[in-house]
NUVO-189913 format. One record per residue: residue in three letters; x negated, y negated, z negated of N, C-alpha, C in turn. Coordinates in steps of 0.1 Angstrom, whole numbers, plus 5000, padded with zeros to 4 digits. Each point is the difference from the previous one (the first is absolute). Layout:
   type   n_px   n_py   n_pz   ca_px   ca_py   ca_pz   c_px   c_py   c_pz
    ala      X      Y      Z       X       Y       Z      X      Y      Z
...
This chain:
   type   n_px   n_py   n_pz   ca_px   ca_py   ca_pz   c_px   c_py   c_pz
    met   3082   3763   2078    4988    5001    5008   4990   4990   4994
    ser   4987   5003   5003    4989    4991    4994   4999   4987   5008
    arg   4993   4991   4995    4998    4987    5007   4991   5001   5012
    phe   4994   5012   5001    4991    5002    5011   5006   5006   5013
    phe   5013   5005   4998    5007    5007    5011   5002   4990   5011
    thr   4997   5003   5012    5001    4991    5012   5015   4995   5002
    asn   5001   4987   5003    5013    4995    5003   5006   5006   5012
    arg   4992   5005   5009    5004    5006    5012   5010   5012   4998
    leu   4998   5006   4988    5008    5012    4997   5008   4998   4987
    ser   5002   4988   4996    5007    4998    4988   5014   5004   4999
    asn   5006   5000   5012    5015    5004    5001   5002   5015   5004
    leu   4989   5007   5000    5001    5014    5004   5007   5009   4989
    ile   5010   5007   5004    5007    5009    4991   4995   5014   5004
    pro   4993   5007   4991    4994    5013    5004   5011   5011   5001
    tyr   4996   5010   5007    5009    5012    5001   5000   5007   4986
    val   5012   5005   4997    5002    5007    4987   5001   5015   5003
    pro   4990   5008   4996    5000    5014    5003   5010   5007   4990
    gly   5004   5012   5004    5008    5008    4991   4993   5002   4986
    glu   5008   4999   4990    4994    5001    4986   4994   5014   4998
    gln   4989   5000   4992    4993    5012    4997   4999   5001   4985
    pro   5011   5001   4992    4999    4999    4985   4993   5012   4995
    gln   4993   4998   4989    4991    5010    4993   5006   5004   4986
    asp   5011   4994   4996    5005    5002    4987   5005   5014   4997
    lys   5005   5007   5010    5004    5014    4999   5001   5006   5013
    lys   5003   5013   5001    5001    5007    5012   5013   4998   5007
    tyr   5000   4995   5012    5012    4998    5007   5002   5009   5012
    ile   5012   5002   5005    5003    5005    5013   4999   4988   5009
    lys   4990   5000   5009    4997    4988    5008   5006   5000   5013
    leu   5011   4993   5001    5007    4999    5013   5001   4985   5005
    asn   4989   4993   4998    5001    4985    5002   4990   4995   5010
    thr   4990   5008   5004    4990    4995    5009   4998   5008   5013
    asn   5009   5009   5004    5000    5007    5012   4988   5009   5003
    glu   4994   5004   4989    4989    5010    5001   5006   5014   5003
    ser   4992   5009   5005    5004    5013    5001   5000   5007   4986
    pro   5010   5009   4998    5000    5007    4987   4991   5012   5000
    phe   4994   5003   5012    4991    5011    5001   4985   4997   5001
    pro   4992   5008   4994    4986    4997    5000   4994   5003   5014
    pro   4987   4995   5002    4994    5003    5012   4998   5015   5001
    ser   4998   5005   5013    4997    5014    5002   4987   5005   4993
    glu   4999   5013   4998    4988    5005    4994   4987   4997   5009
    glu   5003   5000   5013    4989    4997    5009   4995   4986   4998
    val   5009   4991   4998    4996    4986    4997   4992   4998   4987
    lys   5004   5007   4990    4993    4999    4987   4986   5006   5002
    lys   4999   5011   5007    4987    5006    5002   4991   4991   5008
    ala   5005   4994   5010    4992    4991    5009   4995   4988   4992
    val   5008   4994   4992    4996    4989    4992   4989   5003   4990
    ala   5002   5012   4994    4990    5004    4990   4986   5002   5007
    glu   5000   5006   5011    4988    5002    5008   4993   4987   5004
    glu   5008   4991   5004    4995    4987    5005   4995   4991   4989
    ser   5004   5003   4988    4995    4992    4988   4985   5001   4998
    asp   4994   5010   5006    4985    5001    4999   4993   4990   5008
    lys   5007   4993   5009    4994    4990    5009   5003   4986   4996
    leu   5005   4997   4988    5005    4987    4997   4989   4990   4999
    gln   4987   5004   5000    4989    4990    5000   4999   4994   5013
    leu   5006   5005   5011    4999    4995    5013   5013   4992   5004
    tyr   4998   4990   5009    5011    4992    5005   5009   5009   5008
    ser   5012   4997   5001    5009    5007    5009   4998   4995   5015
    asp   5005   5008   5009    4998    4996    5014   5010   4989   5004
    pro   4995   4988   5003    5009    4989    5003   5009   5002   5013
    glu   4995   5009   5009    5008    5003    5012   5010   5012   4997
    cys   4999   5006   4989    5009    5012    4997   5001   5009   5012
    val   4989   5004   5006    4999    5008    5012   5008   5013   4999
    glu   4997   5008   4989    5006    5013    4999   5015   4998   4997
    leu   5003   4991   4992    5014    4997    4996   5008   4996   5012
    arg   4995   4991   5008    5007    4996    5012   5001   5011   5010
    ala   4990   5008   5001    5001    5012    5009   5011   5009   4996
    gln   5001   5003   4987    5011    5008    4996   5014   4994   5002
    met   5001   4987   4997    5012    4992    5003   5004   5001   5015
    ala   4990   4998   5008    5002    5001    5015   5006   5014   5004
    lys   4994   5010   4994    5005    5014    5002   5015   5002   4996
    asn   5003   4995   4988    5013    5002    4994   5011   4992   5007
    tyr   4996   4988   5005    5010    4991    5005   5000   4999   5015
    gly   4990   5006   5007    5000    5000    5014   4996   4987   5006
    leu   4990   4993   4993    4996    4987    5005   4985   5000   5002
    gly   4995   4990   5007    4985    4998    5000   4995   4994   4987
    ala   4988   5004   4996    4995    4995    4988   4998   4984   5000
    asp   4998   4994   5012    4999    4986    5000   5013   4992   4999
    ser   5011   5008   4999    5013    4994    4997   5004   5001   4986
    ile   4990   5004   4991    5003    5002    4986   4991   4992   4991
    gly   5006   4993   4990    4992    4993    4990   5004   5005   4987
    met   4990   5003   4991    5002    5005    4987   4997   4989   4990
    val   5008   5000   4989    4999    4989    4990   5003   5005   4986
    asn   4998   4991   4991    5003    5003    4986   5014   4998   4996
    gly   5009   5009   5004    5014    4999    4998   5006   4992   5011
    ser   5013   5002   5003    5006    4993    5012   5001   4985   4996
    asp   5000   4996   4987    5001    4986    4997   4988   4993   5006
    glu   4988   5006   5001    4989    4993    5005   5001   4998   5015
    ile   5005   5009   5008    5002    4998    5014   5011   4990   5003
    leu   5010   4999   4992    5010    4990    5001   4994   4986   4998
    asn   4992   4998   4990    4993    4988    4997   4990   4996   5012
    phe   4993   5010   5004    4991    4998    5012   5007   4995   5012
    ala   5012   5007   5003    5008    4997    5011   5006   4986   4999
    phe   5004   4996   4988    5005    4986    4999   4989   4990   5003
    met   4988   5003   4995    4989    4991    5002   4996   4999   5015
    ala   5001   5011   5007    4995    5001    5014   5010   4995   5010
    phe   5013   5002   4997    5010    4998    5010   5011   4989   4997
    ala   4999   4994   4989    5010    4990    4996   4994   4987   4996
    asp   5006   4989   5004    4995    4986    4995   5011   4990   5003
    glu   4997   4988   5000    5010    4989    5003   5006   5001   5013
    arg   4992   5005   5010    5005    5001    5014   5008   5013   5002
    ser   4998   5010   4991    5007    5013    5001   5004   5004   4986
    pro   5010   4993   4995    5005    5002    4986   5006   5014   4999
    leu   5002   5004   4987    5005    5014    4997   5015   5000   5000
    ala   5006   5012   5002    5014    5002    4998   5002   5014   4995
    phe   5008   5001   4989    5004    5013    4995   5013   4999   4993
    pro   5006   5012   4996    5013    4999    4993   4999   4994   4987
    asp   5012   4995   4995    5001    4993    4987   4999   5010   4989
    ile   5004   5012   5003    4999    5011    4990   4991   5011   5006
    thr   4988   5000   4995    4990    5010    5005   4988   5001   4990
    tyr   4989   5005   5004    4989    5002    4992   4995   4986   4994
    gly   4999   4999   4987    4997    4987    4994   4986   4994   5003
    phe   4991   5008   5005    4987    4995    5003   4999   4991   5012
    tyr   5010   5001   5009    4999    4992    5013   5000   4985   4997
    pro   5009   4995   4992    4999    4985    4997   4988   4997   4992
    val   4995   5009   4992    4988    4997    4992   4988   4999   5009
    phe   4998   5009   5009    4989    4999    5010   5001   4988   5008
    ala   5012   4996   5004    5002    4988    5008   4996   4988   4992
    glu   5004   4999   4988    4996    4988    4992   4985   5000   4997
    leu   4994   5012   4997    4986    5001    4998   4992   4995   5011
    asn   5005   5003   5013    4992    4996    5012   5005   4987   5006
    his   5009   4993   4993    5006    4987    5005   5006   5002   5014
    ile   5008   5010   5001    5007    5002    5013   5015   4997   4998
    pro   5006   4991   5008    5014    4998    5000   5008   5013   5003
    tyr   5011   5001   4993    5008    5012    5003   5015   4997   4998
    ser   5008   5008   5007    5014    5000    4998   5006   5014   4996
    glu   5009   5000   4991    5007    5012    4996   5013   5001   5006
    ile   5002   5011   5008    5012    5001    5008   5010   5009   4992
    pro   5012   4995   4997    5009    5008    4992   5004   5014   5006
    leu   5000   5010   4991    5006    5012    5004   5015   4999   5002
    lys   5006   5009   5008    5015    5000    5001   5006   5004   4987
    ser   5013   4999   4999    5007    5002    4987   4998   5015   4995
    asp   4997   5009   5010    4998    5014    4996   4985   5003   4997
    phe   4992   4989   4999    4986    5001    4998   4992   5005   5012
    ser   5006   5001   5012    4992    5004    5011   4994   4988   5007
    ile   4989   5003   5008    4993    4990    5008   5007   4998   5013
    cys   5003   4988   5004    5006    4997    5013   4989   4997   5010
    ala   4997   5009   5009    4989    4997    5010   5002   4988   5008
    asp   5012   4996   5002    5003    4988    5008   4995   4987   4994
    asp   4998   5001   4986    4995    4988    4993   4985   4998   5003
    tyr   4994   5010   5006    4985    4999    5002   4997   4999   5015
    ile   5010   5000   5008    4998    5000    5015   4995   4986   5004
    gly   4988   5001   5006    4994    4988    5006   4997   4988   4991
    ile   4997   5003   4987    4998    4989    4990   4986   4995   5001
    asn   4991   5007   5007    4986    4996    5002   4993   4997   4986
    arg   5001   5010   4992    4993    5000    4987   4994   5013   4997
    thr   4990   5000   4991    4995    5013    4996   5010   5007   4991
    ile   5004   5011   5004    5012    5007    4993   4995   5011   4991
    val   5006   5002   4989    4996    5011    4991   5013   5007   4995
    ile   5001   5013   5003    5012    5007    4997   4996   5013   4993
    ala   5004   5002   4988    4998    5013    4993   5011   5010   5005
    asn   4996   5012   5005    5009    5009    5005   4997   5014   4997
    pro   5008   5007   4991    5012    4995    4993   4996   4988   4991
    asn   5010   4991   4998    4998    4988    4993   4999   5003   4985
    ala   4993   4991   4993    5000    5001    4985   5005   4987   4994
    pro   5009   5000   4991    5004    5012    4992   5013   5007   5004
    thr   5004   4997   5012    5013    5005    5004   5000   5015   5005
    gly   4989   5004   5006    4998    5013    5006   5007   5001   5014
    lys   5006   4990   5005    5006    5001    5013   4990   5000   5011
    tyr   5004   5007   5011    4991    5003    5011   5005   4993   5013
    leu   4991   4993   5007    5003    4994    5012   4996   5009   5012
    pro   5009   5004   5009    4996    5009    5011   4990   4994   5009
    leu   4992   5008   5006    4989    4996    5009   5005   4992   5011
    ser   5012   5003   5005    5006    4992    5011   5001   4985   4997
    glu   5004   4998   4987    5001    4986    4995   4986   4993   4998
    ile   4991   5008   4995    4986    4995    4999   4994   4996   5014
    glu   5003   5009   5009    4995    4997    5014   5006   4987   5006
    lys   5012   4997   4997    5006    4987    5004   4991   4988   4994
    ile   4997   5002   4988    4992    4989    4993   4986   4999   5006
    leu   4994   5011   5003    4987    5000    5006   5000   4994   5014
    ala   5009   5004   5008    5001    4995    5014   5003   4986   5001
    ser   5007   4994   4990    5004    4986    5001   4990   4990   4993
    asn   4990   5006   4994    4990    4991    4994   4986   5005   5004
    pro   4997   5000   5013    4988    5005    5005   4987   4993   4996
    gln   5001   4987   4996    4989    4992    4996   4997   5001   4985
    asn   5007   5008   4993    4999    5001    4986   4998   5014   4995
    ile   4992   5002   4990    4999    5013    4994   5013   5003   4992
    val   5005   5013   5002    5011    5005    4992   4995   5011   4991
    ile   5001   4998   4987    4995    5010    4990   5011   5008   4995
    ile   4999   5013   5002    5010    5009    4995   4993   5008   4988
    asp   5005   4997   4988    4994    5006    4988   5007   5013   4997
    glu   4993   5011   5002    5006    5013    4999   4996   5008   4988
    ala   5000   4993   4988    4996    5006    4988   5008   5012   4996
    tyr   5013   5000   5005    5009    5011    4996   5005   5008   5012
    ile   4994   4999   5011    5005    5007    5012   5000   5015   4999
    asp   4991   5006   4992    4999    5014    5000   5012   5007   4993
    phe   5009   4992   4994    5012    5006    4993   5012   4999   5008
    gly   4999   4995   5013    5012    4999    5009   4997   4990   5011
    gly   5007   5002   5011    4998    4990    5011   4989   5004   5009
    glu   4998   4992   5010    4990    5003    5011   4990   4989   5000
    ser   4987   5004   5000    4989    4990    5000   4999   4992   5013
    ala   4997   4987   4998    4998    4991    5012   4987   5003   5007
    val   4992   5009   4995    4987    5004    5006   5002   5003   5014
    lys   5011   5007   5004    5002    5004    5014   5002   4988   5009
    leu   5002   4988   4995    5001    4988    5008   4987   4993   5003
    leu   4989   5004   4994    4987    4994    5001   4996   4999   5015
    pro   5001   5011   5007    4995    4999    5014   5007   4989   5009
    lys   5012   4996   4995    5008    4991    5008   4998   4986   4996
    tyr   4997   4997   4987    5000    4987    4995   4987   4997   4993
    lys   4992   4990   5006    4987    4996    4994   5002   4991   4988
    asn   5012   4995   4998    5003    4991    4989   5005   5007   4988
    leu   5000   5014   5000    5005    5008    4988   4988   5004   4991
    leu   5003   4998   4987    4991    5004    4990   5008   5009   4990
    val   4997   5012   4999    5007    5009    4990   4991   5002   4988
    thr   5005   4998   4988    4993    5002    4988   5006   5011   4992
    gly   4991   5007   4992    5005    5011    4992   4991   5002   4988
    thr   5003   5010   4992    4993    5002    4987   5000   5015   4997
    phe   4990   5004   4992    4999    5013    4995   5007   5000   4986
    ser   5005   4989   4995    5004    4999    4986   5013   5008   4997
    lys   5009   5000   5010    5013    5006    4998   5001   5015   5004
    ser   4999   5002   5012    5003    5014    5005   4987   5009   4998
    arg   4989   4994   4998    4988    5009    4998   4994   4999   4986
    ser   5008   4996   4991    4996    5001    4985   4987   4994   4997
    leu   4996   4989   5006    4987    4993    4998   5002   4986   4996
    ala   5011   4996   4992    5002    4986    4996   4988   4995   4992
    gly   4994   5009   4992    4989    4995    4991   4987   5000   5008
    ala   4999   5005   5012    4988    5000    5008   4999   4987   5008
    arg   5011   4994   5004    5000    4988    5008   4995   5002   5014
    leu   5008   5006   5008    4996    5002    5014   5012   4996   5010
    gly   4997   4991   5009    5010    4996    5009   4994   5000   5014
    phe   5008   4997   5010    4995    5000    5014   5009   4991   5009
    gly   4994   4998   5012    5008    4992    5010   4997   5007   5013
    phe   5011   5000   5009    4999    5005    5013   5003   4989   5010
    ala   4992   4998   5010    5002    4989    5009   4991   5002   5012
    asp   5002   4991   5010    4991    4999    5011   4986   4998   4995
    pro   4990   5006   5006    4986    4998    4995   4996   4986   4998
    glu   5004   4991   5009    4996    4986    4998   5006   4994   4987
    val   5012   5004   4997    5007    4995    4988   4992   5006   4987
    ile   4996   5013   5001    4992    5006    4989   4987   4992   4998
    lys   4994   4996   5012    4987    4993    4999   5003   4987   4992
    asp   5011   4993   5003    5003    4988    4993   5001   5002   4985
    ile   5007   5011   4996    5001    5003    4986   4987   5003   4994
    asn   4991   5007   5007    4987    5003    4995   4991   4988   4998
    thr   5003   4990   5009    4992    4987    4998   5004   4994   4986
    ile   5012   5001   4996    5004    4995    4987   4994   5010   4989
    arg   5001   5012   5003    4995    5010    4990   4985   4999   4997
    tyr   4993   4998   5011    4985    4999    4998   4996   4986   4994
    ser   5010   4991   5001    4997    4987    4994   5005   4999   4985
    thr   5006   5012   4996    5006    5000    4986   4993   5011   4992
    asn   5001   5013   5004    4994    5011    4993   4999   5012   5009
    pro   4988   5001   5007    4999    5011    5009   5000   5014   4994
    tyr   4997   5001   4987    5000    5013    4994   5014   5002   4992
    asn   5010   4996   5007    5013    4999    4993   5006   5014   4996
    val   4997   5010   5008    5005    5014    4997   4988   5008   4993
    asn   5002   5003   4987    4989    5007    4993   4998   5014   5004
    arg   4989   5006   4996    4997    5014    5004   5011   5010   4996
    leu   5004   4999   4987    5010    5010    4995   5013   4998   5007
    thr   5004   4988   5003    5013    4998    5007   4999   5005   5014
    ser   4989   4997   5007    4999    5005    5014   5000   5015   5001
    arg   4993   5007   4991    5000    5014    5000   5014   5006   4996
    ala   5007   4993   4991    5013    5005    4996   5010   4998   5012
    gly   4998   4990   5007    5008    4997    5012   4998   5011   5011
    ile   4988   5003   5002    4997    5011    5010   5006   5013   4996
    ala   4998   5004   4987    5005    5013    4995   5016   5000   5001
    ala   5006   4988   4997    5015    5000    5001   5005   5002   5014
    leu   4993   4994   5009    5003    5001    5014   4998   5014   5005
    glu   4990   5007   4996    4997    5014    5003   5011   5009   4994
    asn   5005   4996   4989    5010    5008    4993   5014   4995   5002
    asp   5003   4996   5012    5012    4993    5004   5013   5007   4996
    gly   5000   5013   5001    5012    5008    4997   5005   4998   4986
    tyr   4990   4999   4991    5004    4999    4986   5008   4987   4998
    tyr   4996   4989   5006    5007    4987    4998   5013   5000   5008
    lys   5001   5006   5011    5012    5000    5008   5011   5008   4992
    asp   4996   5011   4993    5009    5007    4992   5005   4992   4988
    lys   4991   4992   4994    5004    4992    4989   5009   4988   5004
    cys   4997   4995   5012    5009    4989    5005   5014   5006   5002
    lys   5001   5012   5006    5013    5006    5002   5007   5003   4986
    glu   4993   5004   4990    5005    5002    4987   5006   4987   4994
    ile   4992   4989   5002    5004    4987    4995   5013   4996   5007
    ala   5001   5002   5013    5012    4996    5007   5012   5008   4996
    glu   4998   5013   4997    5011    5008    4994   5004   4995   4987
    asn   4990   4996   4991    5003    4995    4987   5008   4987   5001
    arg   4996   4992   5010    5007    4987    5002   5015   5002   5004
    asp   5002   5010   5009    5014    5002    5004   5008   5005   4988
    trp   4994   5009   4992    5007    5005    4988   5003   4989   4990
    thr   4990   4991   4998    5002    4989    4991   5011   4991   5004
    val   5000   4997   5013    5011    4991    5005   5013   5005   4997
    lys   5002   5013   5003    5013    5007    4997   5004   4999   4985
    glu   4990   5003   4992    5003    5000    4986   5003   4986   4994
    ile   4992   4991   5004    5002    4986    4995   5013   4994   5005
    gln   5004   5004   5012    5013    4995    5006   5011   5005   4992
    lys   4999   5012   4995    5010    5006    4991   5002   4992   4988
    leu   4990   4992   4996    5001    4992    4988   5004   4986   5003
    gly   5005   4998   5012    5006    4987    5004   4990   4990   5005
    phe   4988   5005   5004    4990    4991    5006   5002   4998   5015
    thr   4996   4988   5004    4999    4997    5014   4985   5001   5004
    val   4997   5007   5011    4987    5003    5004   4997   4996   5014
    val   4990   4992   5002    4996    4996    5013   4994   5011   5008
    pro   5004   5004   5012    4994    5011    5007   4985   4999   5001
    ser   4993   5010   4997    4985    4999    4999   4994   5011   5008
    leu   4989   4997   5007    4991    5010    5006   4986   4999   4993
    ala   4999   4994   4989    4987    4999    4992   5000   5010   4989
    asn   4990   4999   4991    4999    5008    4988   5006   4993   4988
    phe   5010   4992   5003    5007    4993    4989   5014   4996   5005
    ile   5008   4996   4991    5014    4995    5003   5002   4987   4993
    leu   5009   4992   5006    5004    4988    4993   5015   5002   4997
    ala   5003   4999   4987    5013    5004    4995   5006   4990   4990
    lys   5013   4998   4999    5006    4992    4990   5012   5007   4994
    ser   5004   4996   4988    5012    5005    4993   5010   4989   4998
    asp   5012   5004   5001    5011    4990    4998   5002   4998   4985
    ser   4995   5009   4992    5003    5000    4985   4989   4995   4992
    ile   4988   4998   5005    4989    4994    4993   4990   4993   5009
    gly   4996   4988   4995    4991    4992    5008   4987   5006   5003
    gly   4993   4995   5011    4987    5006    5003   4990   4998   4990
    glu   4998   4989   4994    4990    4997    4990   5003   5008   4987
    lys   5013   5001   4996    5003    5007    4988   4997   5015   5002
    leu   5003   5006   5012    4998    5014    5002   4985   5003   5000
    tyr   4992   4991   5006    4986    5001    5000   4994   5000   4986
    leu   5004   4991   4992    4995    4999    4986   5005   5012   4991
    thr   5012   5004   5002    5005    5011    4992   4993   5013   5004
    leu   4998   5002   5013    4993    5012    5004   4985   5000   4995
    lys   4994   4988   5000    4987    4999    4994   4999   5004   4986
    glu   5010   4996   4992    5001    5004    4986   5001   5015   4999
    lys   5006   5007   5010    5002    5014    4999   4989   5008   5007
    gly   4989   4992   5004    4988    5007    5006   5000   5002   5015
    val   5008   4992   5007    5001    5001    5015   4997   4987   5005
    leu   4990   4998   5009    4997    4987    5006   5006   5000   5014
    ile   5007   4989   5003    5004    4997    5014   4997   4986   5003
    arg   5002   4995   5012    4995    4986    5003   5012   4991   5002
    his   5000   4989   4992    5011    4989    5002   4993   4988   5006
    phe   5008   4993   5009    4995    4988    5006   5010   4988   4996
    asp   4994   4988   4998    5008    4989    4997   5006   4993   5011
    lys   4997   5003   5012    5005    4993    5012   5015   5001   5001
    glu   5006   4988   5003    5014    4999    4999   5008   5011   5006
    arg   4997   5003   5013    5008    5009    5007   5000   5014   4996
    ile   4989   5004   4992    4999    5014    4996   4998   5001   4985
    arg   5003   4990   4992    4998    5001    4986   5010   5010   4993
    asp   5011   5004   5007    5009    5010    4995   4995   5014   5002
    tyr   4990   5001   5009    4995    5013    5004   4987   5003   4992
    asn   4996   5013   5001    4987    5005    4996   4994   5009   5010
    arg   4987   4999   5002    4993    5009    5009   4995   5012   4992
    ile   5004   5012   5004    4997    5012    4993   4991   5009   5009
    thr   4988   5002   4995    4991    5009    5008   5005   5015   4998
    ile   4998   5007   5011    5004    5014    5000   4989   5009   4995
    gly   5002   5007   4989    4990    5008    4994   5003   5015   5002
    thr   4995   5008   4991    5003    5015    5001   5015   5002   4997
    lys   5005   5011   5003    5014    5004    4997   5003   4998   4985
    glu   4990   5005   4992    5002    5000    4986   5001   4985   4995
    gln   4991   4992   5005    5000    4985    4997   5014   4994   5003
    met   5005   5003   5012    5012    4994    5004   5012   5005   4992
    lys   4999   5013   4996    5011    5005    4991   5000   4992   4987
    ile   4988   4998   4994    5000    4992    4988   5005   4986   5002
    leu   4997   4994   5011    5005    4986    5003   5015   5000   5000
    ile   5006   5010   5007    5015    5001    5001   5006   5002   4986
    glu   4993   5009   4992    5005    5002    4986   5000   4987   4992
    lys   4989   4993   5001    4999    4987    4992   5010   4990   5005
    ile   5002   4999   5013    5010    4991    5005   5014   5004   4995
    lys   5003   5013   4999    5013    5004    4995   5001   4996   4985
    glu   4990   5002   4993    5000    4996    4986   5003   4985   4998
    ile   4994   4992   5009    5001    4985    4999   5015   4996   5004
    thr   5005   5006   5011    5013    4996    5004   5011   5005   4991
    glu   4997   5011   4993    5010    5005    4990   5000   4991   4987
    glu   4989   4993   4998    4999    4992    4988   5006   4986   5002
    ile   5003   4997   5013    5006    4986    5003   5014   4999   4995
């Protein structure tokens, strides 16, 4: 870092995004993107909106929130739109956590949580997952902290039932509980149905995974209107035009074309189940997943070696250095053809050992 970088952030360790190598064409199974393109309706809507790029986007996202309200059965004032779900997580940390209300989240989860905590100088504790990588709701009962739980969790893919989430919400009434549902459309039940009952619930989500808009950067939050007002206070103090015109129009068209995306989510779930069966035949242990990825390890080859060898063969998966999961790799579920190639390449590697 330069000598000008503030001492206040000198110990900050930034989040490391999934690699995006440009040296050759890869089968990309490392960043949990959808393998399917946006619908034709989305492409058309974006093209038409491009004629208005000289004008600012609507900071209130009125049309987009109206369509969200229609699709999700909520009032528009219970919806906040943001530049990717990372942004609303950062805003929520800023708004609802501090020294008096420190953060708590699992020790194995989305890597941006500790980064945002450090960036905003918020104390936090990491609560260990159980030996099977599941979240124990009892560990969060009455802890009086701002709680963040990815559900399904990443990178494990494990899902925490709503009955367990409700226990956490009910026992921490003075604190916001954030349920990060980036992967909920691939399995499980959304916590949105709990919103009428719990004013301390904030559900966050994204169009990046199930709606094929990772490159557009569109996220959202669902909560009590007063909680959304708090988040908007941070948003208007940061970047009121955070959702650009093209992204907003793409989001509206994607919501209007909901059937296309539901079909693709179903196909991804089917490909996930097929991949699990095939990779288990090769001696892999797979953590049960309701996301668009799996976490798997082999007894015959280490996690890092498998990742590097697959990369040499043109297939990207995600490896993490964290002690408890370094023998595992996270594998995004792609098209059936992509998953067949993955299995073929793994067979080649294991036969060479």
